[in-house]
N, CA, C and O atoms as a printed pandas DataFrame, in Angstrom:
     atom_number atom_name residue_name chain_id  residue_number  x_coord  y_coord  z_coord
0              1         N          MET        A               1   27.086   22.180  -22.283
1              2        CA          MET        A               1   27.099   21.053  -22.571
2              3         C          MET        A               1   26.622   20.412  -21.036
3              4         O          MET        A               1   26.147   19.277  -21.046
4              5         N          LEU        A               2   26.750   21.152  -19.697
5              6        CA          LEU        A               2   26.719   20.924  -18.514
6              7         C          LEU        A               2   25.129   20.932  -18.595
7              8         O          LEU        A               2   24.587   19.836  -18.455
8              9         N          PRO        A               3   24.423   21.905  -18.780
9             10        CA          PRO        A               3   22.945   21.853  -18.657
10            11         C          PRO        A               3   22.392   20.389  -19.448
11            12         O          PRO        A               3   21.552   19.720  -18.848
12            13         N          ALA        A               4   22.777   20.025  -20.502
13            14        CA          ALA        A               4   22.358   18.796  -21.003
14            15         C          ALA        A               4   22.208   17.719  -20.516
15            16         O          ALA        A               4   21.426   16.843  -20.886
16            17         N          VAL        A               5   23.394   17.686  -19.117
17            18        CA          VAL        A               5   24.031   16.131  -18.792
18            19         C          VAL        A               5   22.682   16.738  -17.624
19            20         O          VAL        A               5   21.538   16.550  -18.036
20            21         N          THR        A               6   22.814   17.339  -16.422
21            22        CA          THR        A               6   21.521   17.892  -15.879
22            23         C          THR        A               6   19.813   17.199  -16.084
23            24         O          THR        A               6   18.974   16.535  -15.476
24            25         N          SER        A               7   20.077   17.995  -17.559
25            26        CA          SER        A               7   18.021   17.423  -17.931
26            27         C          SER        A               7   18.267   16.091  -18.295
27            28         O          SER        A               7   17.229   15.434  -18.372
28            29         N          GLN        A               8   19.561   15.317  -18.608
29            30        CA          GLN        A               8   19.248   13.775  -18.644
30            31         C          GLN        A               8   19.163   12.883  -17.372
31            32         O          GLN        A               8   18.860   11.700  -17.215
32            33         N          GLN        A               9   19.582   13.991  -16.419
33            34        CA          GLN        A               9   19.835   13.361  -15.212
34            35         C          GLN        A               9   18.437   12.697  -14.200
35            36         O          GLN        A               9   18.366   11.701  -13.480
36            37         N          PRO        A              10   17.204   14.029  -14.638
37            38        CA          PRO        A              10   15.802   13.193  -13.607
38            39         C          PRO        A              10   15.447   12.301  -14.339
39            40         O          PRO        A              10   15.311   11.234  -13.741
40            41         N          PRO        A              11   15.080   12.252  -16.155
41            42        CA          PRO        A              11   14.650   11.555  -16.412
42            43         C          PRO        A              11   15.479    9.951  -16.741
43            44         O          PRO        A              11   15.002    9.078  -17.466
44            45         N          ALA        A              12   16.777    9.864  -16.021
45            46        CA          ALA        A              12   17.220    8.298  -15.932
46            47         C          ALA        A              12   16.453    8.211  -14.577
47            48         O          ALA        A              12   15.776    7.185  -14.516
48            49         N          LEU        A              13   16.374    9.007  -13.474
49            50        CA          LEU        A              13   15.988    8.237  -12.357
50            51         C          LEU        A              13   14.339    7.797  -12.626
51            52         O          LEU        A              13   13.790    6.996  -11.870
52            53         N          SER        A              14   13.661    8.383  -13.724
53            54        CA          SER        A              14   12.455    7.771  -13.647
54            55         C          SER        A              14   12.204    6.646  -13.732
55            56         O          SER        A              14   11.512    6.194  -12.819
56            57         N          PRO        A              15   12.549    5.892  -14.613
57            58        CA          PRO        A              15   12.333    4.441  -15.079
58            59         C          PRO        A              15   13.267    4.040  -13.628
59            60         O          PRO        A              15   12.619    3.093  -13.182
60            61         N          GLY        A              16   14.050    4.191  -12.990
61            62        CA          GLY        A              16   14.647    3.484  -12.069
62            63         C          GLY        A              16   13.617    3.730  -10.425
63            64         O          GLY        A              16   13.594    2.963   -9.463
64            65         N          ASN        A              17   12.849    5.080  -10.597
65            66        CA          ASN        A              17   12.119    4.572   -9.281
66            67         C          ASN        A              17   11.254    5.577   -9.528
67            68         O          ASN        A              17   11.404    6.754   -9.199
68            69         N          PRO        A              18    9.811    4.818  -10.454
69            70        CA          PRO        A              18    8.374    4.979  -10.845
70            71         C          PRO        A              18    8.292    6.299   -9.740
71            72         O          PRO        A              18    8.417    7.439  -10.185
72            73         N          LYS        A              19    8.061    6.054   -8.188
73            74        CA          LYS        A              19    7.075    6.555   -7.111
74            75         C          LYS        A              19    7.760    8.052   -7.264
75            76         O          LYS        A              19    7.333    9.206   -7.295
76            77         N          ARG        A              20    9.275    7.301   -7.356
77            78        CA          ARG        A              20    9.578    9.524   -7.006
78            79         C          ARG        A              20    9.149    9.768   -8.052
79            80         O          ARG        A              20    8.160   10.267   -7.516
80            81         N          GLU        A              21    8.924    9.909   -9.201
81            82        CA          GLU        A              21    8.564   10.720  -10.573
82            83         C          GLU        A              21    8.780   11.983  -10.480
83            84         O          GLU        A              21    9.373   12.743  -11.246
84            85         N          ASP        A              22    8.315   12.147   -9.591
85            86        CA          ASP        A              22    7.807   14.032   -9.123
86            87         C          ASP        A              22    8.561   14.550   -8.014
87            88         O          ASP        A              22    7.933   14.310   -6.983
88            89         N          PRO        A              23    9.854   15.280   -7.730
89            90        CA          PRO        A              23   10.705   15.541   -6.765
90            91         C          PRO        A              23    9.590   16.477   -5.905
91            92         O          PRO        A              23    9.555   16.686   -4.692
92            93         N          ASP        A              24    8.758   16.927   -6.895
93            94        CA          ASP        A              24    7.991   18.229   -6.067
94            95         C          ASP        A              24    7.144   17.660   -5.367
95            96         O          ASP        A              24    6.863   18.333   -4.375
96            97         N          GLU        A              25    6.380   16.315   -5.471
97            98        CA          GLU        A              25    5.273   16.027   -4.162
98            99         C          GLU        A              25    6.010   15.550   -3.362
99           100         O          GLU        A              25    7.075   14.945   -3.489
100          101         N          PRO        A              26    5.276   15.901   -2.296
101          102        CA          PRO        A              26    5.694   15.440   -0.969
102          103         C          PRO        A              26    5.561   13.833   -0.777
103          104         O          PRO        A              26    4.923   13.078   -1.511
104          105         N          VAL        A              27    6.500   13.394    0.673
105          106        CA          VAL        A              27    6.341   12.235    0.397
106          107         C          VAL        A              27    5.210   10.958    0.362
107          108         O          VAL        A              27    4.549   11.241    1.361
108          109         N          PRO        A              28    4.871   10.272    0.051
109          110        CA          PRO        A              28    3.882    9.099   -0.012
110          111         C          PRO        A              28    3.605    9.282    1.657
111          112         O          PRO        A              28    4.349    9.916    2.405
112          113         N          ILE        A              29    2.229    8.505    2.108
113          114        CA          ILE        A              29    2.042    8.473    3.425
114          115         C          ILE        A              29    2.314    7.006    3.307
115          116         O          ILE        A              29    2.450    6.790    4.511
116          117         N          ASP        A              30    2.494    5.832    2.741
117          118        CA          ASP        A              30    3.403    4.897    3.190
118          119         C          ASP        A              30    4.300    4.810    3.803
119          120         O          ASP        A              30    4.481    3.859    4.562
120          121         N          GLU        A              31    4.981    5.610    3.678
121          122        CA          GLU        A              31    6.650    6.213    4.197
122          123         C          GLU        A              31    6.618    7.549    4.917
123          124         O          GLU        A              31    6.952    8.635    4.444
124          125         N          PRO        A              32    6.073    7.245    6.376
125          126        CA          PRO        A              32    6.201    8.964    6.844
126          127         C          PRO        A              32    7.278    9.319    6.990
127          128         O          PRO        A              32    8.240    8.658    6.598
128          129         N          GLY        A              33    7.387   10.557    7.646
129          130        CA          GLY        A              33    8.669   11.495    6.924
130          131         C          GLY        A              33    9.612   10.920    8.807
131          132         O          GLY        A              33    8.868   10.303    9.568
132          133         N          PRO        A              34   10.813   11.136    9.215
133          134        CA          PRO        A              34   11.531   10.912   10.101
134          135         C          PRO        A              34   10.598   12.043   11.359
135          136         O          PRO        A              34   10.018   11.551   12.328
136          137         N          GLY        A              35   10.617   13.216   11.147
137          138        CA          GLY        A              35   10.066   13.781   12.259
138          139         C          GLY        A              35    8.103   13.318   12.720
139          140         O          GLY        A              35    7.426   13.673   13.685
140          141         N          ARG        A              36    7.706   12.287   11.346
141          142        CA          ARG        A              36    6.647   12.320   11.745
142          143         C          ARG        A              36    6.602   11.182   12.802
143          144         O          ARG        A              36    6.714   10.162   12.121
144          145         N          SER        A              37    6.502   10.828   14.059
145          146        CA          SER        A              37    6.883    9.961   14.758
146          147         C          SER        A              37    5.509    8.963   15.147
147          148         O          SER        A              37    5.735    7.777   15.392
148          149         N          GLU        A              38    3.728    9.608   15.207
149          150        CA          GLU        A              38    3.405    9.142   15.115
150          151         C          GLU        A              38    2.044    9.375   14.285
151          152         O          GLU        A              38    1.424   10.390   13.966
152          153         N          PRO        A              39    1.864    8.115   14.091
153          154        CA          PRO        A              39    0.882    7.400   13.071
154          155         C          PRO        A              39    0.209    8.376   12.687
155          156         O          PRO        A              39    0.540    9.465   13.156
156          157         N          GLU        A              40   -1.234    8.327   11.480
157          158        CA          GLU        A              40   -2.000    9.739   11.278
158          159         C          GLU        A              40   -3.291    8.933   12.293
159          160         O          GLU        A              40   -4.078    9.828   12.600
160          161         N          ALA        A              41   -3.652    7.883   12.763
161          162        CA          ALA        A              41   -4.435    7.614   13.611
162          163         C          ALA        A              41   -4.038    7.428   14.825
163          164         O          ALA        A              41   -3.043    6.702   14.811
164          165         N          PRO        A              42   -4.475    7.875   16.349
165          166        CA          PRO        A              42   -3.644    7.258   16.963
166          167         C          PRO        A              42   -4.268    5.749   17.566
167          168         O          PRO        A              42   -5.431    5.496   17.251
168          169         N          PRO        A              43   -3.546    4.776   18.395
169          170        CA          PRO        A              43   -3.853    3.527   18.668
170          171         C          PRO        A              43   -5.350    3.730   19.355
171          172         O          PRO        A              43   -5.678    4.824   19.814
172          173         N          PRO        A              44   -6.237    2.561   19.384
173          174        CA          PRO        A              44   -7.496    2.586   19.649
174          175         C          PRO        A              44   -7.305    2.983   21.452
175          176         O          PRO        A              44   -8.116    3.675   22.067
176          177         N          GLU        A              45   -6.312    2.491   21.936
177          178        CA          GLU        A              45   -6.160    2.628   23.624
178          179         C          GLU        A              45   -5.948    4.209   23.816
179          180         O          GLU        A              45   -6.190    4.642   24.943
180          181         N          GLU        A              46   -5.623    4.898   23.069
181          182        CA          GLU        A              46   -5.064    6.286   23.759
182          183         C          GLU        A              46   -6.866    6.838   23.603
183          184         O          GLU        A              46   -7.496    7.090   24.630
184          185         N          VAL        A              47   -7.443    6.950   22.383
185          186        CA          VAL        A              47   -8.961    7.110   22.288
186          187         C          VAL        A              47   -9.472    6.552   23.304
187          188         O          VAL        A              47   -9.328    7.397   24.188
188          189         N          ALA        A              48  -10.162    5.347   23.907
189          190        CA          ALA        A              48  -10.635    4.568   24.626
190          191         C          ALA        A              48   -9.781    5.955   26.019
191          192         O          ALA        A              48  -10.199    7.111   26.084
192          193         N          GLY        A              49   -9.168    5.673   26.499
193          194        CA          GLY        A              49   -8.458    6.787   27.662
194          195         C          GLY        A              49   -8.780    7.637   27.826
195          196         O          GLY        A              49   -8.228    8.358   28.657
């Protein structure tokens, strides 16, 4: 019975969070992780400097 409940947990979250269907996939670029403090491309000021 335990394995059956665990199997139903992931699908139950699918409809609630369609964006996080695959936990194996990395976090989307739209939401950078807490460790990534700098954006993908540095500001124009830094490039000119």
